[in-house]
C-alpha positions as CSV (number, residue, x, y, z in Angstrom):
1,M,57.7,24.1,17.7
2,S,55.6,21.9,16.4
3,P,51.9,22.6,15.3
4,P,49.2,22.0,17.9
5,R,47.2,18.8,16.7
6,D,43.8,17.5,16.1
7,K,42.6,15.7,19.0
8,R,39.9,14.0,17.6
9,P,40.1,10.3,15.9
10,P,40.1,10.5,12.0
11,P,36.8,10.2,10.6
12,K,35.6,6.3,10.2
13,S,34.7,5.7,6.5
14,Q,31.3,4.8,5.7
15,M,31.8,1.3,5.4
16,Q,32.9,1.1,9.1
17,Q,30.3,3.5,10.4
18,K,27.0,1.8,12.1
19,E,23.4,3.0,12.0
20,T,22.6,3.6,15.7
21,D,19.2,5.3,15.5
22,P,16.2,2.7,16.9
23,H,13.7,4.2,15.1
24,K,15.2,3.6,12.0
25,L,16.9,-0.2,12.8
26,A,13.0,-0.9,13.9
27,Q,11.7,0.4,11.0
28,R,14.8,-1.5,8.9
29,Q,14.3,-4.9,11.2
30,K,10.4,-4.7,10.1
31,Q,11.2,-4.9,6.5
32,I,13.3,-7.5,6.6
33,D,10.9,-9.5,8.6
34,F,8.5,-9.0,5.9
35,G,10.7,-10.4,3.7
36,K,11.7,-13.7,5.9
37,N,7.9,-14.6,6.1
38,T,7.7,-15.5,2.4
39,I,7.3,-18.4,0.9
40,G,10.2,-17.9,-1.2
41,Y,12.6,-17.3,1.5
42,D,11.1,-20.4,3.1
43,R,11.9,-22.5,0.4
44,Y,15.3,-20.4,0.3
45,I,16.7,-22.0,3.2
46,Q,15.7,-25.1,2.8
47,E,17.3,-25.7,-0.7
48,V,20.5,-23.5,-0.3
49,P,22.1,-24.2,3.5
50,K,23.7,-21.9,5.0
51,H,27.5,-23.2,4.3
52,Q,26.2,-23.3,0.5
53,R,25.6,-19.6,0.2
54,K,27.7,-17.5,-2.5
55,P,27.5,-13.6,-2.2
56,G,26.1,-11.9,-5.3
57,I,24.4,-15.8,-6.7
58,H,22.1,-16.1,-3.7
59,P,20.4,-13.4,-1.8
60,S,21.9,-12.4,1.7
61,T,19.1,-10.6,4.3
62,P,20.6,-6.4,3.7
63,D,23.1,-5.3,6.9
64,K,20.4,-3.3,9.1
65,H,22.9,-1.5,11.0
66,A,24.9,-0.4,7.2
67,V,24.8,3.7,6.9
68,A,22.4,4.6,4.4
69,S,20.1,7.1,3.0
70,K,16.3,5.7,2.7
71,R,16.1,5.8,-0.7
72,A,19.7,3.3,-0.9
73,W,18.2,1.1,1.8
74,D,15.0,0.5,-0.1
75,G,16.8,-0.1,-3.1
76,R,18.6,-3.0,-0.7
77,V,15.9,-4.7,0.0
78,Q,13.8,-4.4,-2.9
79,A,16.7,-6.9,-4.6
80,W,16.7,-8.8,-1.8
81,R,13.1,-9.4,-2.0
82,R,13.0,-9.8,-5.7
83,H,15.6,-11.9,-5.6
84,L,13.9,-14.5,-3.2
85,H,10.7,-14.2,-5.6
86,K,13.0,-16.8,-7.9
87,Y,12.5,-19.3,-4.7
88,D,8.7,-18.5,-5.1
89,P,6.4,-21.9,-5.8
90,Q,5.1,-22.0,-9.8
91,P,1.9,-22.1,-10.2
92,A,0.3,-25.3,-11.4
93,T,-1.6,-24.1,-14.7
94,P,-0.2,-20.5,-16.3
95,Q,-2.4,-18.1,-15.2
96,P,-3.6,-15.4,-18.1
97,S,-2.0,-11.7,-17.7
98,S,-4.5,-9.0,-17.1
99,Q,-4.8,-7.8,-21.1
100,E,-5.5,-11.4,-22.2
101,A,-8.0,-12.4,-20.0
102,A,-9.8,-8.5,-20.9
103,K,-9.4,-9.8,-24.1
104,K,-11.6,-12.7,-23.8
105,E,-14.2,-11.1,-21.8
106,D,-17.5,-10.3,-23.6
107,P,-18.1,-6.8,-24.3
108,V,-20.3,-5.2,-22.0
109,P,-22.9,-3.0,-24.2
110,V,-23.6,0.2,-23.1
111,V,-26.7,2.2,-24.1
112,V,-26.6,6.0,-23.9
113,T,-29.6,7.4,-23.5
114,P,-30.0,10.8,-24.8
115,P,-31.3,13.4,-21.9
116,Q,-34.8,14.2,-21.4
117,H,-35.9,17.8,-21.7
118,V,-38.0,19.2,-19.3
119,P,-40.0,22.1,-20.2
120,S,-39.1,25.0,-17.5
121,S,-43.5,25.4,-17.3
122,S,-43.6,22.1,-15.6
123,M,-40.9,23.1,-12.9
124,G,-44.0,24.8,-11.1
125,S,-42.3,27.5,-10.0
126,A,-45.9,28.7,-8.2
127,K,-47.0,25.9,-6.8
128,G,-45.6,27.2,-3.8
129,S,-43.8,25.8,-0.7
130,I,-42.6,22.0,-0.3
131,F,-44.0,22.1,3.3
132,D,-47.5,22.6,2.2
133,D,-48.4,19.1,1.3
134,F,-47.6,17.6,5.0
135,E,-50.8,16.4,6.3
136,E,-49.5,16.6,9.8
137,D,-50.0,20.1,10.0
138,T,-53.6,20.1,9.2
139,K,-53.8,17.7,12.2
140,P,-55.1,19.0,15.7
141,S,-52.6,19.5,18.3
142,A,-55.0,16.9,20.7
143,E,-54.2,14.1,18.1
144,I,-50.7,14.4,18.0
145,D,-49.3,11.1,20.4
146,E,-46.4,12.0,22.1
147,D,-44.7,9.5,20.4
148,D,-45.2,11.1,17.1
149,L,-42.9,13.7,18.5
150,L,-39.8,11.0,18.8
C-alpha cells in the first residue's frame, strides 16, 4: 500500500508568482508613472526604438506584477530611474556645485553684542499691577460707547 499523496499543487517558484494585492499594484504603477513622466524617459523612447533595446544595456521598466519586497521593489525603481537620468538633457552651462558657490559668495560679517546687564532694582517690583495704567478703568460708565465693547 502506498502512502497518501498530498493533493496540493507543488509550490511555484518566486519567478512564476505574480503580485495580486491591488493596493501594492496601484502604488507600483504610480512609481512607474512618475518615471515615465520625465524628460529623460521621453528622450530615451525617442533615441532608442523598442526593437533596438537590449536588456542590461538600456533601462527597462520594472515589472509591477513581480513578487518582491518593498525594499527590493524600491531598489529596482531607483536603479531604473537612475538609468533614465543618463538620457536627461545636458545643461547649456555647467552649474557650480553648492560648495563652489558657497566659496564664491562674500562672507556675511556677524556682529555679536554682549548681553546688557539690567540691575535688579530697576525691575520695578513695587510698581503694582500691569492693569493700573489703563485709562479705560478711569472713564465713567456713561461715557463708554457700546461699539467699544465689541
